[in-house]
C-alpha positions, 0 to 999 in steps of 0.5 A, a space after each residue: 499500499 502507498 501512502 502520500 504526505 504533503 509535508 516539509 521533508 525536515 517535519 517529516 523526519 524529525 516526527 516520522 522517522 520510521 516512514 523514511 524507508 529505502 523505499 520512500 520517494 520524496 518529489 518536489 512540488 512544481 512550482 514554488 511554496 508560499 514561502 521560499 526559505 534561504 536554504 531552499 536551492 532549486 534549479 529545476 526545469 519541468 517541460 511538458 509534451 503537450 500536443 503536437 500535429 502532424 501531417 500526413 507524409 507523402 508516398 501514397 501512405 493513407 494511414 497515420 503515423 505512430 509518433 514517438 517523441 524522444 527528449 535528451 538533454 545536449 550539452 555544450 559539446 554537444 554530448 547528450 548529458 548523463 542523468 539529466 531527466 527524470 519522471 516523477 520520483 524514478 531514478 535519473 535518465 539521459 533519454 525520455 521517450 514517449 507514450 505511442 498513440 496508435 494511427 494518430 497524426 494529433 496526439 496529446 501527451 501531457 507527460 511531464 518530464 524534469 530537467 534536474 542535477 544541471 549546474 548553473 554552467 550546464 544550464 547556460 550552454 544545454 539545450 533539449 533536443 526532440 526528434 519524431 520517429 514513427 514506431 512500427 507495429 512490425 518489429 522487422 519494420 521498427 528496427 529501420 525506422 529513423 526520425 523523420 523530424 527534429 526539434 530543441 529548445 534552449 535552455 537559456 535565452 540569449 540575453 542570460 535569463 532563463 525560460 519563462 514560464 509558459 503554458 503554450 510555446 510552440 516550436 517549429 519542427 524540421 524534417 531530416 532525411 532518415 538514411 543521413 540524419 546524424 544524431 550528433 549534429 547540433 547545427 540545427 541551433 542556428 536556426 530559430 527554435 520556435 514561433 516566438 523567436 521568428 517574429 521576435 528576432 526575424 520579424 516574420 509572421 508566424 501565423 501566416 504559413 506564406 511567409 514562413 514558407 518564403 522566409 526558409 524558401 529565401 535562407 535556402 536559396 541565399 548564400 548570405 545572411 537572412 535579411 533581419 538577422 544581425 550578425 547570424 551566420 551564413 552557415 544557416 544556409 546549409 543548415 537550412 538545407 539538411 533541417 527543411 522548416 515543416 511549416 504545417 506540423 507544430 508541437 506544442 510544449 509547456 515549461 515551468 522553471 523552478 530555479 533560486 539562482 537563474 533569473 527569468 526576468 532581465 531587470 533581476 538578471 542584469 541587477 544580479 550581474 551588475 558588474 558586467 554591466 557598470 555603464 548600464 547601472 542607471 538604466 539597471 537601477 531605474 528598472 527595478 521599479 518594473 520588477 514582479 514581487 514574486 520574481 524578487 522574493 525568488 531571489 531576495 537575498 541576492 536582490 538585496 546583497 546585490 543592491 548593497 553591494 552596489 550601494 558600498 562599491 567604491 567605484 559607484 558615483 554618490 549621485 547613484 546614492 538616491 537610486 539605489 535608496 529608491 530601488 530599495 523601497 520599491 523591493 520593500 514596498 513589494 514585501 509589504 503587499 498582502 500576497 507577499 507579508 510571509 516573506 517579511 519574517 525572511 526579510 527580518 531573518 536576512 537583515 539579522 543574519 546576512 546583511 553586514 553593510 557596516 557603513 551604510 546607516 550613514 546613506 540610508 539616513 541621508 536618502 531617507 532624509 533627503 525624501 522627507 525633507 521639507 519643502 518637499 515637491 508635491 510627490 507625495 507618492 514617493 514621501 508614502 512609499 518610504 514611509 511605509 516602508 520605514 519599519 524595515 529601512 529603520 532595521 536596516 539603519 539600526 543593523 548597520 550601525 549595530 555592527 559598525 559599533 561592534 567592530 569599530 566601538 563607539 566613534 569619536 564624532 560628537 553624537 553625528 549618529 543621534 543627531 541624524 535620527 534626531 533630525 529625521 524624526 524632526 523632519 517627520 514631525 514636519 511632515 505633520 505640521 503641513 497643513 491640508 486646504 481641503 479635508 473634511 468629516 462627514 458622517 464619520 469618515 473622512 472625505 477630502 475635497 481638496 487638490 490631489 497633493 492635499 489627498 497625498 499629504 494627507 495620506 503621508 501622515 496617516 502612514 507616519 502614524 500607523 508605522 512608527 509605533 512598528 520602529 520604536 523597538 529598533 530605534 531605542 536600541 540604538 538612540 536615547 529613550 528618553 529623547 524619542 518619547 520627547 520626539 514622540 510627543 512632539 509629533 503628537 501635538 504638531 498635528 494641526 488642530 483643524 485636520 485632528 478634528 477633521 479626520 486625523 483624530 482617529 488615526 492618532 488613537 490608533 497610534 496611542 493604541 499601538 504605542 500602548 503594546 510596545 516595550 517603549 511604553 513600558 519603560 517608565 520614563 517614556 511612560 512619563 512623556 507620553 502618558 500626559 499626551 495620552 490622557 489629554 487626547 482621550 479627555 478630549 473625545 470623552 468631553 464631546 459625548 454630549 453629542 448625539 454622532 459621537 456615541 456611534 463614533 469608532 473613536 469613542 470605543 477606541 478611546 475605551 480600548 486604550 484606556 483599558 490597556 493603560 489600566 491593564 498595563 498598570 495593575 499587572 505592573 503593580 502586581 510584579 511589582 515593577 514600574 518597568 525602566 524607571 529612568 530616574 522616577 524614583 521607587 516602583 512604587 512610586 513610579 506606578 502611583 505617579 501613573 495612576 494620579 495622572 489617568 485619576 486627574 485627568 479622566 475619571 472626571 470626564 468618565 463618570 460624566 460620560 457614563 451619567 450621560 449615557 445612562 440618565 440622558 440619553 437612554 431616555 430621549 432614545 436617540 442612541 440604539 440600545 447595543 450602544 448604550 449596554 455596550 458603552 455603558 458597560 466598558 465605562 462603567 468597568 473603567 471607572 471601577 477599574 479606576 477606582 479600584 487601582 487608586 490608593 489612599 495617597 490617590 484620593 487625598 491627592 484627588 480630594 486636594 485637587 477638587 476642594 482647591 477647585 471647589 468641586 469636591 461636593 459635585 465630584 461625591 454627588 455624581 458618584 453617589 448617583 452612579 452607584 445609585 442608579 447602577 445598584 437600583 436598576 440591578 434588581 430589575 435586570 436593567 443594571 449596568 451588567 448583566 445579572 449573573 455578574 454577581 462578582 461585578 455586583 460584589 465589587 461596586 457594592 463594596 
């Protein structure tokens, strides 16, 4: 009995060793998997014999032939390469012979063979040769049968790239005289191999039988070079006399190339072989924008190595720095596409294990600054693409800087690197300060009536808020955390108030939410800078909940989620007895106490007012859906209880002192008691702030 497994070989060998016996076979898939690992070396070509169409031969024979195709891989020396073919999981073979269909001039084989075990040098010089012969049903006659036609297919194109994947490649068939046929002769290589080459190289319409016939007739009668060729050998004439093109017959094959070393795209090939094409370096770098992501991921490590080699090469003009940076941004942008998101892990692995350019950090920072420098052109699309990739740009910068320090120690340059990072982040703040003229809000959704540059600038600001939190873990490893937190506060305060009110407020909240999930926020010294700005933004939203539309806004739920995350973090830190990296804020208990004081003084009152408004005013008016009332009410009241629970005697005393000073103590106590009364009274008839089965919550709110 045969059993199949669709698993990775490493997983199978680790968990099911008893299944890997001598009778087990491993068949690699035709094509690449979703993730191509760096050590996944492949150099395979899968060829499918699709079909053929052979017209009846002369001589008065009325029956159709029994056609057999024989395939071989011929090396650069004209000899067949031993063991170059395989079918399925069987042992390698030198020759493959197709199935023979009885009396069928239009056979459909659909037989797939694999060209394997070839070195890269063999791949460059080898070609596939197909010979066709009639198989007689009589054994005696069959011994004397000789090929009546041949076809061929080079494994590499003239420009150095390998064959492109194709499910329908029509090869030209050349008739030969079986009696004079020499199997070792390779002069047919001077002829076009396919209809595509006939059209591309010689300008002949392959769909026109008359043009094809006239072209080869001209070659047979002419002693010169065929028109349309550039430097073609004059030996084509004698070759054409030996191999006569049968323009009526066709032979179709399909090709799939699975190679991590041989490129199918000319732009990839040119980049990987840039040292041989230094004169075309500018064009090579500009053409990277035309690359397809599927081609890039196959050669990801090699492509990145080539880019950084170009950048660090002493012969590369500094004028090309911007081109290399733009090419790097293009490649990173391809990897950010959803269909290539799995390769982001491999990119991170490349940066940590393979990337070794110790001096590239300065060029990266300079080019990044040039892209975002004000005043910038109206090409905000380039700025947006750069900002969207800045997580990995910073990874490259930090890794390069770290390697430099390991090799050379801290340089004596007066903190030039710190100043360059600070300057770059300040430029991002400058982008946030630039005002757009036509951004508006309608129905809670952002609209834009402005020109295209304003829309693009708005996208840039959204991108900064979205992607910057992802960079903090890397930046803080080489840059002072407190200075970084100060710059983040400056960034948040740089948002124009009118734009924040019209559309950016939600993205600002998303930015703050992302910050709470970072290790950077776990540092007490950084949190001391960020928390006042955070609570101020949350208070501004909670204070606007008297507007009916505000309750339906996503900003309200996001605001409550952020508050919940901060309270949960502080509670966890208090239980663990630490406040994160203190950075001079005193003991761990003092750190947490200061954070809770900030939350209580800024958010406790607005949350109570919002909950009271929701329970007493808006519910009675019936203007807010019941589902919104219940969900938001539960969340608000749980946050109030959580904050009250985390406040110590010190916090209550501090808060009451503040209320007495502002003469608001009596009003606060009145609102608090009324809220407890409403919650507890409503609980008797099932209309409380929590479902009736939340007994623990009732115990908490009645304690």
